PDB file with SEQRES, HELIX, SHEET and CRYST1 records, atoms N, CA, C and O in Angstrom:
SEQRES   1 A   83  MET LEU THR GLY SER ASP GLY VAL VAL GLY VAL THR ALA          
SEQRES   2 A   83  LEU TYR ARG ASN LEU ALA SER ALA LEU LEU LYS ALA GLY          
SEQRES   3 A   83  ILE THR GLY ASN PRO LEU SER TYR THR PRO HIS VAL THR          
SEQRES   4 A   83  LEU LEU TYR ASP ASP ILE THR ALA ALA PRO ALA ALA VAL          
SEQRES   5 A   83  THR PRO ILE GLU TRP PRO VAL ARG GLU LEU LEU LEU LEU          
SEQRES   6 A   83  HIS SER HIS ILE GLY GLN ALA ARG PRO TYR ASN ILE LEU          
SEQRES   7 A   83  ALA ARG TRP PRO LEU                                          
HELIX    1 AA1 ASP A    6  VAL A    8  5                                   3    
HELIX    2 AA2 VAL A    9  LYS A   24  1                                  16    
SHEET    1 AA1 2 LEU A   2  THR A   3  0                                        
SHEET    2 AA1 2 HIS A  37  VAL A  38 -1                                        
SHEET    1 AA2 2 GLU A  61  HIS A  66  0                                        
SHEET    2 AA2 2 ASN A  76  PRO A  82 -1                                        
CRYST1    1.000    1.000    1.000  90.00  90.00  90.00 P 1           1          
ATOM      1  N   MET A   1     118.015 109.417 106.214  1.00  0.00           N  
ATOM      2  CA  MET A   1     118.712 108.198 106.550  1.00  0.00           C  
ATOM      3  C   MET A   1     118.080 107.063 105.761  1.00  0.00           C  
ATOM      4  O   MET A   1     116.860 106.898 105.764  1.00  0.00           O  
ATOM      5  N   LEU A   2     118.906 106.290 105.094  1.00  0.00           N  
ATOM      6  CA  LEU A   2     118.437 105.118 104.371  1.00  0.00           C  
ATOM      7  C   LEU A   2     118.731 103.881 105.207  1.00  0.00           C  
ATOM      8  O   LEU A   2     119.850 103.700 105.687  1.00  0.00           O  
ATOM      9  N   THR A   3     117.722 103.030 105.380  1.00  0.00           N  
ATOM     10  CA  THR A   3     117.910 101.784 106.119  1.00  0.00           C  
ATOM     11  C   THR A   3     117.538 100.619 105.224  1.00  0.00           C  
ATOM     12  O   THR A   3     116.760 100.772 104.283  1.00  0.00           O  
ATOM     13  N   GLY A   4     118.085  99.473 105.515  1.00  0.00           N  
ATOM     14  CA  GLY A   4     117.806  98.276 104.734  1.00  0.00           C  
ATOM     15  C   GLY A   4     116.841  97.373 105.473  1.00  0.00           C  
ATOM     16  O   GLY A   4     116.343  97.719 106.544  1.00  0.00           O  
ATOM     17  N   SER A   5     116.585  96.226 104.900  1.00  0.00           N  
ATOM     18  CA  SER A   5     115.723  95.254 105.569  1.00  0.00           C  
ATOM     19  C   SER A   5     116.496  93.944 105.654  1.00  0.00           C  
ATOM     20  O   SER A   5     117.486  93.858 106.381  1.00  0.00           O  
ATOM     21  N   ASP A   6     116.059  92.929 104.924  1.00  0.00           N  
ATOM     22  CA  ASP A   6     116.733  91.625 104.977  1.00  0.00           C  
ATOM     23  C   ASP A   6     118.161  91.688 104.467  1.00  0.00           C  
ATOM     24  O   ASP A   6     118.973  90.838 104.832  1.00  0.00           O  
ATOM     25  N   GLY A   7     118.492  92.654 103.648  1.00  0.00           N  
ATOM     26  CA  GLY A   7     119.824  92.750 103.080  1.00  0.00           C  
ATOM     27  C   GLY A   7     120.899  93.183 104.057  1.00  0.00           C  
ATOM     28  O   GLY A   7     122.077  93.210 103.699  1.00  0.00           O  
ATOM     29  N   VAL A   8     120.527  93.521 105.277  1.00  0.00           N  
ATOM     30  CA  VAL A   8     121.515  93.993 106.247  1.00  0.00           C  
ATOM     31  C   VAL A   8     121.692  93.034 107.423  1.00  0.00           C  
ATOM     32  O   VAL A   8     122.284  93.407 108.436  1.00  0.00           O  
ATOM     33  N   VAL A   9     121.188  91.808 107.303  1.00  0.00           N  
ATOM     34  CA  VAL A   9     121.314  90.864 108.421  1.00  0.00           C  
ATOM     35  C   VAL A   9     122.778  90.556 108.728  1.00  0.00           C  
ATOM     36  O   VAL A   9     123.132  90.349 109.889  1.00  0.00           O  
ATOM     37  N   GLY A  10     123.631  90.523 107.707  1.00  0.00           N  
ATOM     38  CA  GLY A  10     125.043  90.245 107.929  1.00  0.00           C  
ATOM     39  C   GLY A  10     125.726  91.319 108.741  1.00  0.00           C  
ATOM     40  O   GLY A  10     126.457  91.011 109.683  1.00  0.00           O  
ATOM     41  N   VAL A  11     125.501  92.576 108.394  1.00  0.00           N  
ATOM     42  CA  VAL A  11     126.147  93.669 109.133  1.00  0.00           C  
ATOM     43  C   VAL A  11     125.547  93.796 110.531  1.00  0.00           C  
ATOM     44  O   VAL A  11     126.239  94.200 111.465  1.00  0.00           O  
ATOM     45  N   THR A  12     124.273  93.456 110.682  1.00  0.00           N  
ATOM     46  CA  THR A  12     123.654  93.467 112.009  1.00  0.00           C  
ATOM     47  C   THR A  12     124.302  92.404 112.896  1.00  0.00           C  
ATOM     48  O   THR A  12     124.591  92.668 114.064  1.00  0.00           O  
ATOM     49  N   ALA A  13     124.533  91.216 112.360  1.00  0.00           N  
ATOM     50  CA  ALA A  13     125.199  90.153 113.116  1.00  0.00           C  
ATOM     51  C   ALA A  13     126.637  90.542 113.442  1.00  0.00           C  
ATOM     52  O   ALA A  13     127.112  90.282 114.548  1.00  0.00           O  
ATOM     53  N   LEU A  14     127.330  91.158 112.494  1.00  0.00           N  
ATOM     54  CA  LEU A  14     128.698  91.613 112.730  1.00  0.00           C  
ATOM     55  C   LEU A  14     128.725  92.605 113.888  1.00  0.00           C  
ATOM     56  O   LEU A  14     129.575  92.505 114.773  1.00  0.00           O  
ATOM     57  N   TYR A  15     127.807  93.553 113.885  1.00  0.00           N  
ATOM     58  CA  TYR A  15     127.759  94.542 114.962  1.00  0.00           C  
ATOM     59  C   TYR A  15     127.516  93.873 116.309  1.00  0.00           C  
ATOM     60  O   TYR A  15     128.182  94.191 117.294  1.00  0.00           O  
ATOM     61  N   ARG A  16     126.551  92.936 116.353  1.00  0.00           N  
ATOM     62  CA  ARG A  16     126.249  92.243 117.602  1.00  0.00           C  
ATOM     63  C   ARG A  16     127.489  91.518 118.139  1.00  0.00           C  
ATOM     64  O   ARG A  16     127.785  91.581 119.332  1.00  0.00           O  
ATOM     65  N   ASN A  17     128.203  90.834 117.252  1.00  0.00           N  
ATOM     66  CA  ASN A  17     129.408  90.109 117.657  1.00  0.00           C  
ATOM     67  C   ASN A  17     130.505  91.056 118.130  1.00  0.00           C  
ATOM     68  O   ASN A  17     131.180  90.781 119.123  1.00  0.00           O  
ATOM     69  N   LEU A  18     130.686  92.171 117.424  1.00  0.00           N  
ATOM     70  CA  LEU A  18     131.697  93.155 117.836  1.00  0.00           C  
ATOM     71  C   LEU A  18     131.349  93.780 119.186  1.00  0.00           C  
ATOM     72  O   LEU A  18     132.214  93.916 120.051  1.00  0.00           O  
ATOM     73  N   ALA A  19     130.090  94.156 119.364  1.00  0.00           N  
ATOM     74  CA  ALA A  19     129.654  94.764 120.623  1.00  0.00           C  
ATOM     75  C   ALA A  19     129.845  93.792 121.782  1.00  0.00           C  
ATOM     76  O   ALA A  19     130.267  94.189 122.868  1.00  0.00           O  
ATOM     77  N   SER A  20     129.536  92.531 121.553  1.00  0.00           N  
ATOM     78  CA  SER A  20     129.703  91.508 122.582  1.00  0.00           C  
ATOM     79  C   SER A  20     131.175  91.319 122.929  1.00  0.00           C  
ATOM     80  O   SER A  20     131.525  91.228 124.106  1.00  0.00           O  
ATOM     81  N   ALA A  21     132.042  91.258 121.916  1.00  0.00           N  
ATOM     82  CA  ALA A  21     133.480  91.092 122.148  1.00  0.00           C  
ATOM     83  C   ALA A  21     134.058  92.298 122.897  1.00  0.00           C  
ATOM     84  O   ALA A  21     134.894  92.134 123.785  1.00  0.00           O  
ATOM     85  N   LEU A  22     133.614  93.502 122.542  1.00  0.00           N  
ATOM     86  CA  LEU A  22     134.084  94.699 123.238  1.00  0.00           C  
ATOM     87  C   LEU A  22     133.668  94.678 124.702  1.00  0.00           C  
ATOM     88  O   LEU A  22     134.455  95.026 125.582  1.00  0.00           O  
ATOM     89  N   LEU A  23     132.436  94.270 124.960  1.00  0.00           N  
ATOM     90  CA  LEU A  23     131.946  94.195 126.329  1.00  0.00           C  
ATOM     91  C   LEU A  23     132.756  93.172 127.130  1.00  0.00           C  
ATOM     92  O   LEU A  23     133.123  93.432 128.276  1.00  0.00           O  
ATOM     93  N   LYS A  24     133.037  92.008 126.528  1.00  0.00           N  
ATOM     94  CA  LYS A  24     133.843  90.983 127.207  1.00  0.00           C  
ATOM     95  C   LYS A  24     135.256  91.479 127.476  1.00  0.00           C  
ATOM     96  O   LYS A  24     135.892  91.042 128.435  1.00  0.00           O  
ATOM     97  N   ALA A  25     135.756  92.389 126.639  1.00  0.00           N  
ATOM     98  CA  ALA A  25     137.092  92.954 126.823  1.00  0.00           C  
ATOM     99  C   ALA A  25     137.083  94.131 127.796  1.00  0.00           C  
ATOM    100  O   ALA A  25     138.120  94.744 128.047  1.00  0.00           O  
ATOM    101  N   GLY A  26     135.900  94.445 128.345  1.00  0.00           N  
ATOM    102  CA  GLY A  26     135.803  95.533 129.314  1.00  0.00           C  
ATOM    103  C   GLY A  26     135.590  96.902 128.714  1.00  0.00           C  
ATOM    104  O   GLY A  26     135.692  97.910 129.413  1.00  0.00           O  
ATOM    105  N   ILE A  27     135.291  96.953 127.415  1.00  0.00           N  
ATOM    106  CA  ILE A  27     135.051  98.235 126.746  1.00  0.00           C  
ATOM    107  C   ILE A  27     133.549  98.460 126.706  1.00  0.00           C  
ATOM    108  O   ILE A  27     132.830  97.766 125.988  1.00  0.00           O  
ATOM    109  N   THR A  28     133.083  99.418 127.469  1.00  0.00           N  
ATOM    110  CA  THR A  28     131.651  99.675 127.589  1.00  0.00           C  
ATOM    111  C   THR A  28     131.242 100.881 126.743  1.00  0.00           C  
ATOM    112  O   THR A  28     132.082 101.541 126.132  1.00  0.00           O  
ATOM    113  N   GLY A  29     129.943 101.154 126.719  1.00  0.00           N  
ATOM    114  CA  GLY A  29     129.430 102.321 126.018  1.00  0.00           C  
ATOM    115  C   GLY A  29     128.928 102.031 124.620  1.00  0.00           C  
ATOM    116  O   GLY A  29     128.575 102.957 123.890  1.00  0.00           O  
ATOM    117  N   ASN A  30     128.888 100.765 124.228  1.00  0.00           N  
ATOM    118  CA  ASN A  30     128.388 100.402 122.899  1.00  0.00           C  
ATOM    119  C   ASN A  30     126.947  99.938 123.013  1.00  0.00           C  
ATOM    120  O   ASN A  30     126.662  99.007 123.767  1.00  0.00           O  
ATOM    121  N   PRO A  31     126.037 100.558 122.288  1.00  0.00           N  
ATOM    122  CA  PRO A  31     124.635 100.122 122.337  1.00  0.00           C  
ATOM    123  C   PRO A  31     124.516  98.650 121.941  1.00  0.00           C  
ATOM    124  O   PRO A  31     125.282  98.157 121.114  1.00  0.00           O  
ATOM    125  N   LEU A  32     123.550  97.956 122.540  1.00  0.00           N  
ATOM    126  CA  LEU A  32     123.354  96.542 122.216  1.00  0.00           C  
ATOM    127  C   LEU A  32     122.741  96.346 120.843  1.00  0.00           C  
ATOM    128  O   LEU A  32     122.880  95.277 120.248  1.00  0.00           O  
ATOM    129  N   SER A  33     122.059  97.372 120.329  1.00  0.00           N  
ATOM    130  CA  SER A  33     121.467  97.242 119.003  1.00  0.00           C  
ATOM    131  C   SER A  33     121.969  98.365 118.102  1.00  0.00           C  
ATOM    132  O   SER A  33     122.417  99.414 118.566  1.00  0.00           O  
ATOM    133  N   TYR A  34     121.880  98.112 116.820  1.00  0.00           N  
ATOM    134  CA  TYR A  34     122.367  99.055 115.818  1.00  0.00           C  
ATOM    135  C   TYR A  34     121.482  98.933 114.584  1.00  0.00           C  
ATOM    136  O   TYR A  34     121.138  97.823 114.177  1.00  0.00           O  
ATOM    137  N   THR A  35     121.115 100.041 113.996  1.00  0.00           N  
ATOM    138  CA  THR A  35     120.347 100.041 112.755  1.00  0.00           C  
ATOM    139  C   THR A  35     121.285 100.431 111.619  1.00  0.00           C  
ATOM    140  O   THR A  35     121.658 101.597 111.496  1.00  0.00           O  
ATOM    141  N   PRO A  36     121.675  99.445 110.774  1.00  0.00           N  
ATOM    142  CA  PRO A  36     122.524  99.801 109.627  1.00  0.00           C  
ATOM    143  C   PRO A  36     121.815 100.841 108.774  1.00  0.00           C  
ATOM    144  O   PRO A  36     120.628 100.707 108.478  1.00  0.00           O  
ATOM    145  N   HIS A  37     122.546 101.876 108.381  1.00  0.00           N  
ATOM    146  CA  HIS A  37     121.931 102.968 107.637  1.00  0.00           C  
ATOM    147  C   HIS A  37     122.986 103.757 106.872  1.00  0.00           C  
ATOM    148  O   HIS A  37     124.188 103.590 107.076  1.00  0.00           O  
ATOM    149  N   VAL A  38     122.507 104.603 106.003  1.00  0.00           N  
ATOM    150  CA  VAL A  38     123.342 105.577 105.313  1.00  0.00           C  
ATOM    151  C   VAL A  38     122.772 106.942 105.657  1.00  0.00           C  
ATOM    152  O   VAL A  38     121.613 107.223 105.353  1.00  0.00           O  
ATOM    153  N   THR A  39     123.573 107.793 106.286  1.00  0.00           N  
ATOM    154  CA  THR A  39     123.123 109.137 106.632  1.00  0.00           C  
ATOM    155  C   THR A  39     123.310 110.028 105.420  1.00  0.00           C  
ATOM    156  O   THR A  39     124.410 110.143 104.880  1.00  0.00           O  
ATOM    157  N   LEU A  40     122.230 110.653 105.003  1.00  0.00           N  
ATOM    158  CA  LEU A  40     122.272 111.523 103.832  1.00  0.00           C  
ATOM    159  C   LEU A  40     122.476 112.981 104.195  1.00  0.00           C  
ATOM    160  O   LEU A  40     123.025 113.748 103.404  1.00  0.00           O  
ATOM    161  N   LEU A  41     122.035 113.375 105.399  1.00  0.00           N  
ATOM    162  CA  LEU A  41     122.093 114.781 105.766  1.00  0.00           C  
ATOM    163  C   LEU A  41     121.933 114.919 107.270  1.00  0.00           C  
ATOM    164  O   LEU A  41     121.070 114.275 107.868  1.00  0.00           O  
ATOM    165  N   TYR A  42     122.750 115.747 107.879  1.00  0.00           N  
ATOM    166  CA  TYR A  42     122.557 116.128 109.276  1.00  0.00           C  
ATOM    167  C   TYR A  42     121.879 117.485 109.258  1.00  0.00           C  
ATOM    168  O   TYR A  42     122.499 118.489 108.906  1.00  0.00           O  
ATOM    169  N   ASP A  43     120.610 117.518 109.636  1.00  0.00           N  
ATOM    170  CA  ASP A  43     119.849 118.765 109.597  1.00  0.00           C  
ATOM    171  C   ASP A  43     118.602 118.581 110.433  1.00  0.00           C  
ATOM    172  O   ASP A  43     118.307 117.475 110.887  1.00  0.00           O  
ATOM    173  N   ASP A  44     117.878 119.650 110.636  1.00  0.00           N  
ATOM    174  CA  ASP A  44     116.622 119.580 111.375  1.00  0.00           C  
ATOM    175  C   ASP A  44     115.444 119.247 110.471  1.00  0.00           C  
ATOM    176  O   ASP A  44     114.311 119.154 110.944  1.00  0.00           O  
ATOM    177  N   ILE A  45     115.692 119.068 109.182  1.00  0.00           N  
ATOM    178  CA  ILE A  45     114.626 118.776 108.235  1.00  0.00           C  
ATOM    179  C   ILE A  45     114.246 117.306 108.328  1.00  0.00           C  
ATOM    180  O   ILE A  45     115.120 116.440 108.337  1.00  0.00           O  
ATOM    181  N   THR A  46     112.965 117.021 108.397  1.00  0.00           N  
ATOM    182  CA  THR A  46     112.478 115.647 108.430  1.00  0.00           C  
ATOM    183  C   THR A  46     111.726 115.368 107.136  1.00  0.00           C  
ATOM    184  O   THR A  46     110.840 116.126 106.742  1.00  0.00           O  
ATOM    185  N   ALA A  47     112.088 114.283 106.488  1.00  0.00           N  
ATOM    186  CA  ALA A  47     111.418 113.891 105.253  1.00  0.00           C  
ATOM    187  C   ALA A  47     110.562 112.663 105.533  1.00  0.00           C  
ATOM    188  O   ALA A  47     110.907 111.826 106.368  1.00  0.00           O  
ATOM    189  N   ALA A  48     109.459 112.570 104.835  1.00  0.00           N  
ATOM    190  CA  ALA A  48     108.580 111.408 104.985  1.00  0.00           C  
ATOM    191  C   ALA A  48     109.276 110.165 104.429  1.00  0.00           C  
ATOM    192  O   ALA A  48     109.989 110.253 103.430  1.00  0.00           O  
ATOM    193  N   PRO A  49     109.077 109.013 105.066  1.00  0.00           N  
ATOM    194  CA  PRO A  49     109.657 107.771 104.530  1.00  0.00           C  
ATOM    195  C   PRO A  49     109.182 107.518 103.103  1.00  0.00           C  
ATOM    196  O   PRO A  49     108.020 107.759 102.775  1.00  0.00           O  
ATOM    197  N   ALA A  50     110.077 107.036 102.271  1.00  0.00           N  
ATOM    198  CA  ALA A  50     109.735 106.727 100.880  1.00  0.00           C  
ATOM    199  C   ALA A  50     110.568 105.531 100.431  1.00  0.00           C  
ATOM    200  O   ALA A  50     111.720 105.373 100.834  1.00  0.00           O  
ATOM    201  N   ALA A  51     109.974 104.702  99.601  1.00  0.00           N  
ATOM    202  CA  ALA A  51     110.685 103.549  99.055  1.00  0.00           C  
ATOM    203  C   ALA A  51     111.719 104.019  98.033  1.00  0.00           C  
ATOM    204  O   ALA A  51     111.468 104.955  97.274  1.00  0.00           O  
ATOM    205  N   VAL A  52     112.870 103.373  98.017  1.00  0.00           N  
ATOM    206  CA  VAL A  52     113.905 103.678  97.033  1.00  0.00           C  
ATOM    207  C   VAL A  52     114.385 102.370  96.413  1.00  0.00           C  
ATOM    208  O   VAL A  52     114.247 101.300  97.007  1.00  0.00           O  
ATOM    209  N   THR A  53     114.937 102.467  95.237  1.00  0.00           N  
ATOM    210  CA  THR A  53     115.495 101.301  94.577  1.00  0.00           C  
ATOM    211  C   THR A  53     116.756 100.871  95.327  1.00  0.00           C  
ATOM    212  O   THR A  53     117.610 101.708  95.618  1.00  0.00           O  
ATOM    213  N   PRO A  54     116.888  99.580  95.645  1.00  0.00           N  
ATOM    214  CA  PRO A  54     118.089  99.133  96.372  1.00  0.00           C  
ATOM    215  C   PRO A  54     119.361  99.470  95.595  1.00  0.00           C  
ATOM    216  O   PRO A  54     119.386  99.435  94.365  1.00  0.00           O  
ATOM    217  N   ILE A  55     120.409  99.795  96.342  1.00  0.00           N  
ATOM    218  CA  ILE A  55     121.704 100.071  95.744  1.00  0.00           C  
ATOM    219  C   ILE A  55     122.727  99.104  96.347  1.00  0.00           C  
ATOM    220  O   ILE A  55     122.547  98.604  97.457  1.00  0.00           O  
ATOM    221  N   GLU A  56     123.773  98.856  95.614  1.00  0.00           N  
ATOM    222  CA  GLU A  56     124.852  97.998  96.095  1.00  0.00           C  
ATOM    223  C   GLU A  56     126.175  98.648  95.751  1.00  0.00           C  
ATOM    224  O   GLU A  56     126.276  99.376  94.763  1.00  0.00           O  
ATOM    225  N   TRP A  57     127.194  98.389  96.563  1.00  0.00           N  
ATOM    226  CA  TRP A  57     128.542  98.795  96.223  1.00  0.00           C  
ATOM    227  C   TRP A  57     129.499  97.778  96.835  1.00  0.00           C  
ATOM    228  O   TRP A  57     129.210  97.190  97.877  1.00  0.00           O  
ATOM    229  N   PRO A  58     130.635  97.578  96.181  1.00  0.00           N  
ATOM    230  CA  PRO A  58     131.589  96.592  96.704  1.00  0.00           C  
ATOM    231  C   PRO A  58     132.272  97.114  97.970  1.00  0.00           C  
ATOM    232  O   PRO A  58     132.554  98.306  98.093  1.00  0.00           O  
ATOM    233  N   VAL A  59     132.527  96.217  98.886  1.00  0.00           N  
ATOM    234  CA  VAL A  59     133.249  96.559 100.103  1.00  0.00           C  
ATOM    235  C   VAL A  59     134.651  95.997  99.965  1.00  0.00           C  
ATOM    236  O   VAL A  59     134.822  94.792  99.777  1.00  0.00           O  
ATOM    237  N   ARG A  60     135.644  96.849 100.055  1.00  0.00           N  
ATOM    238  CA  ARG A  60     137.033  96.443  99.851  1.00  0.00           C  
ATOM    239  C   ARG A  60     137.849  96.408 101.141  1.00  0.00           C  
ATOM    240  O   ARG A  60     138.885  95.747 101.209  1.00  0.00           O  
ATOM    241  N   GLU A  61     137.369  97.134 102.177  1.00  0.00           N  
ATOM    242  CA  GLU A  61     138.091  97.129 103.436  1.00  0.00           C  
ATOM    243  C   GLU A  61     137.152  97.449 104.586  1.00  0.00           C  
ATOM    244  O   GLU A  61     136.075  98.015 104.397  1.00  0.00           O  
ATOM    245  N   LEU A  62     137.582  97.077 105.775  1.00  0.00           N  
ATOM    246  CA  LEU A  62     136.848  97.363 106.996  1.00  0.00           C  
ATOM    247  C   LEU A  62     137.689  98.346 107.793  1.00  0.00           C  
ATOM    248  O   LEU A  62     138.885  98.129 107.990  1.00  0.00           O  
ATOM    249  N   LEU A  63     137.070  99.427 108.252  1.00  0.00           N  
ATOM    250  CA  LEU A  63     137.779 100.447 109.031  1.00  0.00           C  
ATOM    251  C   LEU A  63     137.242 100.486 110.449  1.00  0.00           C  
ATOM    252  O   LEU A  63     136.038 100.354 110.672  1.00  0.00           O  
ATOM    253  N   LEU A  64     138.140 100.669 111.405  1.00  0.00           N  
ATOM    254  CA  LEU A  64     137.762 100.951 112.783  1.00  0.00           C  
ATOM    255  C   LEU A  64     137.973 102.444 112.972  1.00  0.00           C  
ATOM    256  O   LEU A  64     139.094 102.945 112.876  1.00  0.00           O  
ATOM    257  N   LEU A  65     136.864 103.158 113.247  1.00  0.00           N  
ATOM    258  CA  LEU A  65     136.911 104.615 113.333  1.00  0.00           C  
ATOM    259  C   LEU A  65     136.619 105.104 114.741  1.00  0.00           C  
ATOM    260  O   LEU A  65     135.860 104.482 115.484  1.00  0.00           O  
ATOM    261  N   HIS A  66     137.227 106.219 115.094  1.00  0.00           N  
ATOM    262  CA  HIS A  66     136.867 106.929 116.317  1.00  0.00           C  
ATOM    263  C   HIS A  66     136.050 108.137 115.901  1.00  0.00           C  
ATOM    264  O   HIS A  66     136.541 109.022 115.200  1.00  0.00           O  
ATOM    265  N   SER A  67     134.796 108.168 116.340  1.00  0.00           N  
ATOM    266  CA  SER A  67     133.893 109.250 115.991  1.00  0.00           C  
ATOM    267  C   SER A  67     133.880 110.286 117.106  1.00  0.00           C  
ATOM    268  O   SER A  67     133.778 109.941 118.283  1.00  0.00           O  
ATOM    269  N   HIS A  68     133.982 111.534 116.737  1.00  0.00           N  
ATOM    270  CA  HIS A  68     133.930 112.640 117.695  1.00  0.00           C  
ATOM    271  C   HIS A  68     132.526 113.236 117.637  1.00  0.00           C  
ATOM    272  O   HIS A  68     132.324 114.310 117.072  1.00  0.00           O  
ATOM    273  N   ILE A  69     131.576 112.544 118.216  1.00  0.00           N  
ATOM    274  CA  ILE A  69     130.164 112.920 118.121  1.00  0.00           C  
ATOM    275  C   ILE A  69     129.941 114.315 118.681  1.00  0.00           C  
ATOM    276  O   ILE A  69     130.341 114.629 119.802  1.00  0.00           O  
ATOM    277  N   GLY A  70     129.296 115.139 117.875  1.00  0.00           N  
ATOM    278  CA  GLY A  70     128.942 116.491 118.289  1.00  0.00           C  
ATOM    279  C   GLY A  70     130.096 117.476 118.316  1.00  0.00           C  
ATOM    280  O   GLY A  70     129.926 118.602 118.785  1.00  0.00           O  
ATOM    281  N   GLN A  71     131.269 117.085 117.824  1.00  0.00           N  
ATOM    282  CA  GLN A  71     132.423 117.971 117.890  1.00  0.00           C  
ATOM    283  C   GLN A  71     132.826 118.538 116.529  1.00  0.00           C  
ATOM    284  O   GLN A  71     133.830 119.244 116.433  1.00  0.00           O  
ATOM    285  N   ALA A  72     132.069 118.246 115.489  1.00  0.00           N  
ATOM    286  CA  ALA A  72     132.359 118.754 114.139  1.00  0.00           C  
ATOM    287  C   ALA A  72     133.806 118.479 113.731  1.00  0.00           C  
ATOM    288  O   ALA A  72     134.459 119.325 113.120  1.00  0.00           O  
ATOM    289  N   ARG A  73     134.298 117.290 114.076  1.00  0.00           N  
ATOM    290  CA  ARG A  73     135.658 116.876 113.708  1.00  0.00           C  
ATOM    291  C   ARG A  73     135.570 115.641 112.834  1.00  0.00           C  
ATOM    292  O   ARG A  73     134.601 114.888 112.933  1.00  0.00           O  
ATOM    293  N   PRO A  74     136.558 115.415 111.980  1.00  0.00           N  
ATOM    294  CA  PRO A  74     136.541 114.208 111.140  1.00  0.00           C  
ATOM    295  C   PRO A  74     136.814 112.961 111.984  1.00  0.00           C  
ATOM    296  O   PRO A  74     137.358 113.040 113.086  1.00  0.00           O  
ATOM    297  N   TYR A  75     136.426 111.824 111.440  1.00  0.00           N  
ATOM    298  CA  TYR A  75     136.727 110.543 112.086  1.00  0.00           C  
ATOM    299  C   TYR A  75     138.235 110.310 112.089  1.00  0.00           C  
ATOM    300  O   TYR A  75     138.936 110.741 111.174  1.00  0.00           O  
ATOM    301  N   ASN A  76     138.729 109.632 113.114  1.00  0.00           N  
ATOM    302  CA  ASN A  76     140.115 109.167 113.128  1.00  0.00           C  
ATOM    303  C   ASN A  76     140.104 107.683 112.768  1.00  0.00           C  
ATOM    304  O   ASN A  76     139.353 106.907 113.360  1.00  0.00           O  
ATOM    305  N   ILE A  77     140.929 107.285 111.806  1.00  0.00           N  
ATOM    306  CA  ILE A  77     141.043 105.876 111.447  1.00  0.00           C  
ATOM    307  C   ILE A  77     142.003 105.223 112.440  1.00  0.00           C  
ATOM    308  O   ILE A  77     143.176 105.588 112.511  1.00  0.00           O  
ATOM    309  N   LEU A  78     141.495 104.256 113.205  1.00  0.00           N  
ATOM    310  CA  LEU A  78     142.302 103.561 114.193  1.00  0.00           C  
ATOM    311  C   LEU A  78     142.960 102.325 113.625  1.00  0.00           C  
ATOM    312  O   LEU A  78     144.072 101.973 114.020  1.00  0.00           O  
ATOM    313  N   ALA A  79     142.277 101.654 112.689  1.00  0.00           N  
ATOM    314  CA  ALA A  79     142.815 100.456 112.039  1.00  0.00           C  
ATOM    315  C   ALA A  79     142.032 100.210 110.753  1.00  0.00           C  
ATOM    316  O   ALA A  79     140.911 100.692 110.591  1.00  0.00           O  
ATOM    317  N   ARG A  80     142.645  99.449 109.836  1.00  0.00           N  
ATOM    318  CA  ARG A  80     141.960  99.088 108.591  1.00  0.00           C  
ATOM    319  C   ARG A  80     142.401  97.697 108.177  1.00  0.00           C  
ATOM    320  O   ARG A  80     143.553  97.305 108.359  1.00  0.00           O  
ATOM    321  N   TRP A  81     141.438  96.954 107.607  1.00  0.00           N  
ATOM    322  CA  TRP A  81     141.686  95.601 107.159  1.00  0.00           C  
ATOM    323  C   TRP A  81     141.140  95.427 105.748  1.00  0.00           C  
ATOM    324  O   TRP A  81     139.966  95.708 105.511  1.00  0.00           O  
ATOM    325  N   PRO A  82     141.963  94.969 104.802  1.00  0.00           N  
ATOM    326  CA  PRO A  82     141.449  94.684 103.450  1.00  0.00           C  
ATOM    327  C   PRO A  82     140.558  93.446 103.498  1.00  0.00           C  
ATOM    328  O   PRO A  82     140.771  92.546 104.310  1.00  0.00           O  
ATOM    329  N   LEU A  83     139.582  93.414 102.638  1.00  0.00           N  
ATOM    330  CA  LEU A  83     138.675  92.258 102.558  1.00  0.00           C  
ATOM    331  C   LEU A  83     138.898  91.519 101.252  1.00  0.00           C  
ATOM    332  O   LEU A  83     138.235  90.515 100.990  1.00  0.00           O  
TER     333      LEU A  83                                                      
END                                                                             
């Protein structure tokens, strides 16, 4: 899993605002905190932390996904917004 530092404050704030809005709308089950990351592999192998060169990519749209955690099924796209 790759995590960022200061470069992810925007997505962290976005998550906090979304989680708060969902809670106000009566939708529960969203953790209050989130660690922005990129998952590289789902496995039992643990690698030691190592520094990597920062990477960037353009973001063209925002997707709302339904994740089927632990069910080995693909995400369902519920909505999408161009940026």
